[in-house]
N, C-alpha and C positions, 0 to 999 in steps of 0.2 A: 702619839699622829691620831688626832682624832675625827674630822673633814677633812678630805682633800678638795672639797668643792669652793673653798675657802679661797681670798685674793691673796695666798702666799706666794712668793715667787718660786721657783723650782731652786733655786740657792736654800731657802729658808726651808724648802720641803726637805731637801737632800740633808740638812742639818738636823733635822728635826729626826728625821728614818735614822741616820747614823749613831743619834744619842738614845732612839729606841734599841736599835739592834746591842748597843754597848752596854745596855741595862739589861735585854734578856740570853745576852750570849753565852754565858754559864749554862743557865739550863736547857738553851738551845742544843748547847753540846752534850749535856747529859742526857737527851733525848737519843741524839744521834749515835751516842756513846752504845747505850744499851739495844739500839736496833740493830748496829750495824757489829757489836762487839769486836771492836779494834779503833784504838786511838787515831792512828793516822786516817783510818777512811772515815770517821768521827768528822775531823777536824775539815778534811777534804768536803766532805759532806755540808758541813756548817756555810763555807767559805761559798760553797756554789748556792745554798741556798739566801745567801745574804745577797749576791752578785742578781740571781732571783727576785728579791723583792727588792732593790733598788731598782731592777729594771721595772720592775711590773707596781711602782711606788703607787704611781696613778690611776692604779685597778682596786686600791684600797678603800671600800666604801664607807668603813665604820661601822659597819652590820655587828659586827663581833670587835672584840679588843684587839690591838692590835699585837700583842701576845698571841694569843688564840691563831690569830692570821697566820703571822710568821711561824707557830707552832706546826701547822699543817702545812707550809713550804718548806721545815727541813724533814718531815715524816716521808712526803712526798718524794724529795730530794733521796733519802736514805733509802726509801723502799727504789726508787729507781736505778740504784746501785745495786741493790739487793737483788733484782731482774737481771742485771748485765750478770752478777756471780750465781744466776741460777742457769745460764746459757751456758757456761762453763761446765756444771755437771750437775746431776742430782744428789742430794743427800737424805741419807734417812736418819732416823732418832731411835731404830730397832734396837742397835742394838745396846742401848739405854735405856729400856723398858725393862720393867722388871719381868721376871720366868715364869711361867706356871708350869706342872704337873700336869698328866692327861685328867685328872681329874677339877682341877682347877683351883689348885691350892697352891699359892706364892711358893717358889722354890728356896728365893734367897728368906735369910730371917729377917722381920723387921724390926729396925731401929725404934726407940720410944724415947719420947720425949721425960726429961726428967724433972723438966721445971717450964715454968710455963713462955708461951711462945713468945709475949711482951718482952719476958724476961729475958729470954735467949736471944732476941732481936737486938737488945739494946747493947749488945759486945762488938764492937768493933770485928773483932776478928771471925764471926758470924754473918755481918752484914760483909764483910769481904767474900766469905766462901760462897753468899748465895748468889752475889756479884758475878763471881768466876762460873759458878754451876749455871747460871745463864747463859753465859757466855760461850760455854763450851754446848751449848744445844745448836744443832744445824739450823739455819738461817730462818727457814719455813716457818720452823716451830718456834724459835726464838721470836722472831719478830709480831707469832699472834699473842703469845704470852706478854710481852711488853705492851701493847698496842692494848689489848683487853686488862691485863691485870695490874701494871704499873700505869699507863697511859689512862687508860679508864674510859677508852673508848667505850661503845654499845657493840654487842656482838655484830649487828645490822652495819655499824661503822666499819668495821674491821672488815668484813666482807665489800664492801664499795670498795675501801682503799686498796683491797689486794686484788678486786675485780675475779670473786669468785663468788659461792656460794656461801647461805649462812651455814650447812651443812660440813661444808669441808673447814669452816672456821671452827665449828663446833669440835670436830673429829683432832683437827690439829691442835687445840687447846687444850682437849680431854693428853692427848697422846706428851704434849710438851709438859702437863704439870705433873704425867706420871714419870718421865725419864728425869724430871729435874727431882721429884722426890726423891727417885732412885740412886741420883746422884748427891745429895746431900745424904742420904742415912747409910751410903758407903763413907763417906768421908768422915760423916761424923761418929758413927762406930767405931771407926780406926782412928780417928785423930780425937775423939771426945772432947769438939771445941766447947 
């Protein structure tokens, strides 16, 4: 979908939009899965995003790629679902963070990589473990981690999307990374993936 200001009929535009949605559907579902941590929620989110895209097709001005436009709609739909979850109760990451003694030394033993990170990440079991660990993070921390480190939004963009300030994003991101590290250390030292 390149320019909605041409002489295309509404039926042509709908067909073009349907084709583009099919082309990008897998990628959009992956984004929703990472943000929501739940397959059913992700599928519903993408369906909602598609409905929104269809209803707003005439607003697409072509200033960005269609994929970027659709990506933003999916992210916003996922964030809307997460806001509803948040209303049901606050989640904390405290139990997932490393523990320190009174002098500031870490209590748990730190796990050490015995091979390069690149080689480790090539293995399917490791990728699955990382995905599971990310999914185990509370929503407010998982979302910041996914948007910043996986979807590669800037800190400022994440703050705008989450309607918060940069300091909050940085704090949540630090805590999310720390919790993720602890989750993976625990699993890798136990399972030796």
